[in-house]
N, C-alpha and C positions, 0 to 999 in steps of 0.2 A: 672090650673093657667097659664101655659105657653101659651096655645092656646088663653086664654082670653087676655093676654098681647099683643100677636101678633095681635089679632083682633082689638085692639084699637089704634094701631100705626097710627099716623097722624090724628086721630079724635079729636073731642072736649073733649071726655072722656079721651083720651090719654093725651091731653094738661093739663087737671085738675090733673090727676094722676102724671104727670111729675112735676107739680108745687109743689104738696105735697112732692114728693120724693126729689126735689131739696132743699126745705126748711128744711126737715128732715136731709138731708146730711149736710146742713150748720151748724146746731146745733151740730151734732155729729162730724163734722170735727173740730170744735172748742174744743170739749172735747178731741178729739184725739191729737190735738196739745198741749193741756195743759198736757196730760199724758206724752208726750215726753219731755216737759220742766219741769216736776215735780222734786221731790227731787233726783231721780236717774239720773245718767249720761245719756244724750240723746241717745248716741250710744247703751248703754246697754238696755235702754227701747225699742228702735226701734228693736233691735235684739230679745228681748223677745216677742214683739208683732208679728213680722214677723214669728218667729218660731211657735207661737201659731196658727196663721191663716193658715199657710202652713199645719200643721198637721190636723187641723179641715177640711180644704178644700179637702185634698187628697182623702178620701173615696168617696166624692161626684164626684170628677173629674174622678176617675178611675172606679167607679162601679155604679153610679147613672145616671148622665147626658149622653146624646149621645156623642160618640167620636167626636173630632173636625174633620172637613173636611180638606183634604190635603192642601188647600190654606191658612189655618189658621196658619200653623207652622211659616212661615216668619213673620206673624203679631204678634204672640206671642214672637218671638225673638226680634222684635222692642219694644214691650211692656216691656220686661225684661230690655233691655238696658236703655230705657228712665226712667223707674221707679227707677232703681239703681242709676243713676246719680242724679235724683231728691232727693232721700232719703239721699245720701251722702252730697249734698249741704245743705239740710234742717238741718240735724244733726249738721253739721259744723256751720251753722248760729246760731243755738240755743246755741252752746258753746261760742259764741262771744257776743251775745246781749240778752236783755230782751225780754221775750215772747211778750209783748204788743208793742214792737218796730218792731221786726222781722216779726211777723205774719201779721200785716196790709200791710207791703210792699210786702210780698210774695203774699198775696191774692189780692192786688191791681194791681200788674203787670200782673197777670194771665188772668183776664177776657177780657181785651182789645185785647190781642193777640189771645185769643180764638175766639172772635167774628170775627176778621179778618180771622183767619184760617177756621172758619165755612163758611165764605163767599167764600173763595178760593176753598175749598174742597167740601163742600156740597151745595154751591150756595144759602146759606141762606142770607136773607136781613133783616135789621132792618128799621123800620119807623123813621122819624125824631124825633118823640116823644120818641121812645125807645133810640135813640142815646143821647137825652137829659138826659134820665134816667141813661144811662151809665156814662155820664159826671158828673152828680150829685153824683152817687155812688162812682166813682173814686176820686172826690174831697173830699168826706168824708173820704175815706180810706187813701189817701195820706196826707190829713190834719191831720188825727190822727197820722200818722207816723211822720210828721214834728213836731207836738206838743210834741210827745214823745222824739224826738231828741233834742228839745230845753230845755226841763225841766228835762230830765233824768240826774241824778247825779251819779248813779253808772254805772260801765262798760263803762265810757266815753272813756277810752283809746282804747277800741276795737270796738267802735260804727261804725266807717267807714267800717271796715272789715265786721261787721255784716250786714250793709246795702247793701254792694256790694254783699255779698252772698245771701241776701234776694232777690235782684233783679234777680240774676241768677236763684234762685230757682223758682221765679215767672214765668220766661220764660219757665222753664221745666214743671210748672203746666199747662201752655197753651198747651205745646207740648203733654203732656200725656193726657190731656182732649180731644184734637182733635183726637189723635191716638187711644185712647180707644173707643171713639165714632165710629170711623171707624171700629174698630175690632168687637164691639158688634153688629154692623149692618151687618157685613160680614158673620155671622154664622146664620144658621136657628134657632137654639135654644139659646136665650140670656143667659140661665143659664149654658150652656156649656162654653161660654166665661168667665163668672164670676167664675165658679169653677176652671177652668184651670188658670185663671189669678191669683187667690189667692194662688194656689199651687206653680206655678213657680215663683211668685214674692217674695216668702218667703225664697229663698235659700241662698242669699249672706249675708244679714245683721246679721243673727245668728252667722255665722263664724267670722265676724269682731268683733261682740260684745264679743264672747267667748275669742278671742285673747286679746282684750282690758281688759277684766276682769282678765285674767291670769297675765297681767303685772301690775295690780294695787297693790299698797302697802297696802291699806285698802279696801279689796274687800267687796262689799255689800253682804248680805246674799241672796242666790238664791231663797228661797221660796217666800218672798214678791215680788221680782222682777218678778217671773214667774206668780204669781197671777195677778199682774198688766198687764203682757203680755197677759194673757187669756182674761181679761176684755177689753184690747185694741184691741185684735183680733176680739172680738165680735162687738165692736164699728166700727172697720174698715170694717167688712162685711156690716154693715148697712149704713155706711157713703159712702164709695167708691162704694159699690154695688148699692145704691140708685141713686147716680148721674149718674152712667153709664147707668142704666136702664132708667133714665129720658132722656138721650141723644138719646136713641133708640126710645122712645115713641114720642118725640117732638124735637124742635129745640135745637141744641147743644149750640148755643150762649146764648139763654135765660136761659138754665139750668146752664151754667157757671156763668152768672151774678147773678142769684138768689142765687147760692151757696155762693157767696161772702158776703152775709149778715152774714156769719160765723164770720166776724170781730166784729160785735156787740156782739155776744155770747162770743167771745174770750175775749173782754174787760171786760165783766161781770165776766167771769170765772177767769181772771187774778186778778180782784179786790177781789172776794169772797174767792178764794182758794190759790192764789199765793202771796197775800198781796201786789199787785201792785196798786198804787193810781189811782183812777178814779174821776176826778173833773167835774164841770159843763160844761167846754169847751169840754171835751172829750165826755160827754153825748150828747151835741149838734151835734158833729161830727158823733157820732153813729146814731143819728136820721137822719142825712143827708144820711148816707149809706142806712138806711131802706127806706127813701123816694125815693132814686134812684131806688131801687129794685121794689118798688111799681109802679113807672112811667114806668119802662121797662115792667112790667106785664100788666098794664092797657093800654099801648100804642100799644100793639100787635094786 
């Protein structure tokens, strides 16, 4: 499997596989976000998820995949710092605003800066048609966020704080997407990076979540929370792992843009499971997001 993936890097087959991986990551990332914004406190949910994927990844990192090369340790240190800040900002944003407001802003801020970073670091370029697709996709994402801002009636008093945190989170999405792409390309075996990423990335949030749980007056029961954590950990493997692999097989910028179709899935999930309203205007904006992603893919 590893040899086959390495052999298709930069090929047309690699491009097609990367497309499938990026779209799969989009759907699963929306599921992941909904899990964190569900009935449990976002900090507790994130802690349960991180603990789960850390425990699941450890045997693979320590005993299955090749050991990381010496030059990978500073890269892993950067990965840990960037992802910790991202997760703190995201959990904080979810405590301040509705899922369908916060999520589009986070995902809309990320791809533009990722495309710029991919140009500066990996010398990737977009065609004029692809830049049009980026503009259409961002118009849909930010249009969805603005619509939510105007018509949201609950959480109005914390909306500005939620939006500010969402923008900051989006910046770190761009930073971790670019840095992770650099990291997974820097090692001979991509599964070495993925296994060690999930193991080291899961250290901090469980500690924060445990301390938060201990201070709660009405503590939620741990078994349902941990079941949710295990499910979220499996989703994280498939979501984050898929998009990282996509950035190794093909262009970082394209994978980042296609992943942001997750906003469409997020709105559907918010409507079906979180009881958040989705009307015809929001459906039209979601269609705009999907159209932008199609233009990016067809214009390459």
